[in-house]
C-alpha positions in Angstrom: -0.1 -0.1 0.0 2.8 2.5 0.9 4.7 1.4 -2.9 1.3 2.6 -4.4 1.0 5.9 -2.4 4.7 6.7 -3.3 3.7 6.3 -6.9 0.7 8.3 -6.9 2.1 11.0 -5.2 5.1 10.7 -7.6 3.1 10.7 -10.6 0.9 13.8 -9.4 4.2 15.6 -8.6 5.3 14.9 -12.5 1.7 16.2 -13.7 2.2 19.1 -11.0 5.3 20.2 -12.6 4.0 20.0 -16.9 1.3 21.9 -15.9 3.7 24.5 -14.6 5.5 24.2 -17.4 2.9 24.4 -19.9 1.3 27.4 -18.0 4.5 29.3 -17.2 4.7 30.6 -21.2 8.3 30.2 -20.8 7.9 27.3 -24.2 5.6 27.1 -27.1 2.3 25.3 -26.4 3.0 22.3 -28.7 6.1 21.6 -26.8 4.4 21.6 -23.7 0.9 21.1 -24.0 -1.0 20.9 -20.4 -1.7 17.4 -19.6 -4.8 18.1 -17.7 -6.0 21.7 -17.9 -6.4 23.7 -21.3 -5.4 27.1 -22.0 -8.4 27.8 -23.0 -12.1 26.3 -23.3 -11.3 24.9 -26.6 -8.1 24.3 -26.1 -6.6 20.3 -26.1 -4.9 18.6 -23.6 -3.3 15.2 -23.8 -5.6 13.8 -21.7 -8.5 14.4 -24.1 -6.4 13.7 -26.9 -5.6 9.9 -25.2 -9.4 9.7 -24.1 -10.3 10.4 -27.5 -8.0 8.5 -29.6 -9.2 5.1 -27.3 -13.0 5.7 -28.0 -12.6 6.5 -31.7 -10.4 3.7 -31.6 -7.7 5.0 -33.4 -5.1 4.5 -30.4 -6.7 1.1 -29.9 -6.2 0.1 -33.2 -2.3 1.2 -33.5 -1.6 -0.8 -30.0 -2.9 -3.7 -31.4 -1.1 -3.8 -34.3 2.0 -2.9 -32.5 1.5 -5.5 -30.2 0.7 -8.3 -33.1 4.2 -7.1 -34.8 5.7 -7.7 -31.4 4.4 -10.8 -29.8 5.3 -12.5 -33.2 9.1 -11.2 -33.1 9.1 -12.0 -29.3 8.1 -15.4 -29.7 10.7 -16.2 -32.5 13.3 -14.4 -30.6 12.2 -16.7 -27.7 12.2 -19.5 -29.5 15.8 -19.0 -31.1 17.7 -17.6 -28.0 16.4 -21.1 -26.4 17.9 -23.3 -29.2 21.1 -21.0 -29.1 21.7 -21.3 -25.8 21.0 -24.9 -25.2 23.4 -25.2 -28.3 26.2 -22.4 -26.6 26.1 -24.7 -23.6 25.8 -27.8 -24.3 29.2 -27.7 -27.1 32.5 -26.6 -26.2 32.8 -25.5 -29.9 29.5 -23.8 -30.3 30.3 -21.8 -27.1 34.1 -21.1 -28.8 32.1 -19.7 -32.1 29.1 -18.8 -32.0 29.4 -17.8 -28.2 31.5 -15.0 -29.0 29.5 -14.1 -32.2 26.1 -13.2 -30.0 28.3 -11.5 -27.5 29.6 -9.4 -30.3 25.8 -8.8 -31.8 24.0 -8.2 -28.6 26.1 -4.8 -28.1 24.9 -3.4 -31.8 21.7 -1.4 -31.3 18.4 -3.2 -32.9 18.0 0.1 -34.9 21.6 -0.2 -36.7 20.1 -3.3 -38.4 17.3 -1.1 -40.1 18.9 0.0 -43.5 20.0 -3.7 -43.7 16.2 -4.9 -43.0 14.9 -2.3 -45.7 17.7 -3.5 -48.6 16.8 -7.3 -48.1 13.0 -7.2 -47.2 11.9 -3.4 -47.8 9.5 -1.0 -46.2 6.8 -3.3 -43.9 6.1 -5.5 -41.8 8.7 -8.0 -42.7 11.5 -5.6 -41.9 9.8 -4.7 -38.7 9.6 -7.9 -37.5 13.2 -8.9 -38.3 13.9 -5.7 -35.9 12.6 -6.9 -33.4 13.4 -10.7 -33.9 17.3 -9.4 -33.8 16.5 -7.1 -31.0 15.5 -9.7 -28.0 17.0 -13.1 -29.5 20.8 -11.9 -28.7 19.5 -10.9 -24.9 17.3 -14.5 -25.1 20.6 -16.3 -26.4 22.8 -14.6 -23.2 20.7 -15.4 -20.5 19.5 -18.8 -21.8 23.1 -19.9 -21.8 23.6 -18.8 -18.5 21.1 -20.6 -17.1 21.9 -24.0 -19.4 25.3 -23.8 -18.3 24.6 -23.0 -14.3 22.6 -26.1 -14.0 24.2 -28.0 -10.7 26.1 -31.0 -11.8 24.3 -32.9 -8.9 20.8 -32.5 -10.6 22.7 -34.0 -14.1 24.9 -37.0 -12.4 21.4 -38.0 -10.7 19.4 -38.0 -13.3 22.1 -40.0 -16.1 22.5 -42.6 -13.2 18.5 -43.2 -13.2 19.0 -43.8 -17.1 18.1 -39.9 -18.1 20.0 -38.7 -21.3 19.8 -37.0 -24.8 16.5 -35.0 -25.0 15.1 -36.6 -21.9 17.6 -35.3 -19.5 17.0 -31.9 -21.3 13.5 -31.4 -21.0 13.3 -33.2 -17.5 16.4 -32.0 -15.7 18.3 -28.9 -17.6 15.4 -26.8 -18.9 13.7 -27.0 -15.5 16.3 -26.1 -13.5 17.1 -23.0 -16.3 13.9 -21.8 -15.5 15.0 -18.9 -13.6 17.3 -17.8 -15.6 15.1 -18.4 -18.5 12.6 -15.9 -17.0 15.2 -13.1 -16.2 15.7 -13.4 -19.9 12.4 -13.2 -21.1 12.1 -10.1 -19.1 14.6 -8.5 -20.6 14.1 -9.4 -24.3 10.5 -8.2 -23.7 12.1 -4.9 -23.0 14.4 -4.8 -25.8 12.2 -6.0 -27.8 9.5 -3.1 -27.1 12.0 -0.6 -28.0 13.3 -2.3 -31.2 9.5 -2.5 -32.6 8.9 1.8 -31.9 12.3 2.2 -33.4 10.7 0.0 -36.8 7.8 1.7 -36.9 8.3 4.6 -36.4 11.4 4.4 -39.5 8.8 2.8 -41.7 5.6 1.2 -41.5 1.5 1.6 -42.5 0.2 1.5 -38.5 0.9 1.0 -35.2 2.1 3.4 -31.9 5.5 4.6 -34.0 3.6 5.4 -37.0 0.9 7.5 -34.9 4.0 8.8 -33.1 5.7 9.8 -36.5 2.6 11.8 -37.5 1.9 13.5 -34.4 5.7 14.8 -34.6 4.9 15.7 -38.7 2.0 17.3 -37.5 3.9 19.1 -34.3 1.1 17.8 -32.7 3.1 17.1 -29.2 -1.0 16.0 -27.4 -0.8 13.3 -29.4 2.7 12.2 -29.1 2.2 12.7 -25.7 -0.8 10.4 -25.8 0.6 7.5 -27.5 4.1 7.6 -25.3 1.6 7.0 -22.3 0.0 3.9 -24.2 3.6 2.5 -24.4 4.5 3.3 -21.0 1.4 2.0 -19.5 1.9 -1.4 -21.9 5.1 -1.9 -20.7 4.5 -1.6 -17.1 1.7 -3.7 -17.3 3.7 -6.6 -19.3 6.5 -6.0 -16.9 4.3 -6.2 -13.9 1.7 -8.2 -14.1 3.4 -11.0 -16.1 7.3 -11.1 -16.3 8.1 -9.9 -12.4 4.8 -12.4 -11.1 6.5 -15.5 -13.2 10.0 -14.1 -11.3 8.4 -14.1 -8.2 6.4 -17.3 -8.2 10.0 -19.4 -9.3 11.5 -18.0 -6.6 9.2 -19.0 -4.0 9.2 -22.3 -5.9 13.0 -22.6 -5.6 13.3 -21.2 -2.1 15.0 -17.8 -2.4 11.7 -15.5 -2.6 11.1 -13.3 -0.1 
């Protein structure tokens, strides 16, 4: 309860500071539009723009398009990350080659791949999907390989003594023991994928939240830009707190390391 109260107070303080700046006339209105209180009876606030966009379906439709692209690219990244991570952890020669390569690729921002994506796939959904996938795959790979490498040898030896080997060993021992690292990887990979899709949609898309952001920039409609930023922040917070954080805490309690 105290945490929620602190967060509410913090948001109120931020909104108040923004309103003071928007009313001070130190900056043009299009740079700092009022969040809640219009400058005049016909003024457009960020809140009213957000509500109107939700009611009209413009923002909801764009959010659906973005999440559809994001979930598809993220799912591909998770599958690739788990496969690469297992191979890196299982085979030394893969670790020395692919593992080294993945470490280098992880340091490259996903947006840097966009010129290549345009050349290979053109402007459109495939290029954006590629950016999302490439943005999340390497982080997922690193976390998965770390989890697989850190499976206690006691578990492996006990399973082998009981006759487990190959895919049965991987499915029943290695994968469950790596779940804490994998969930951490999912959480970080989702954040990277979320950033990647925003960059991809800003540079070239026919829909989605990034498209609305670019449209707001072109029209100098900062109320629209801020409305989309609020939606992005809310969706990101919901996913992190209600999905990944809950999964992380559940696994931590199951493994006896929770608070």
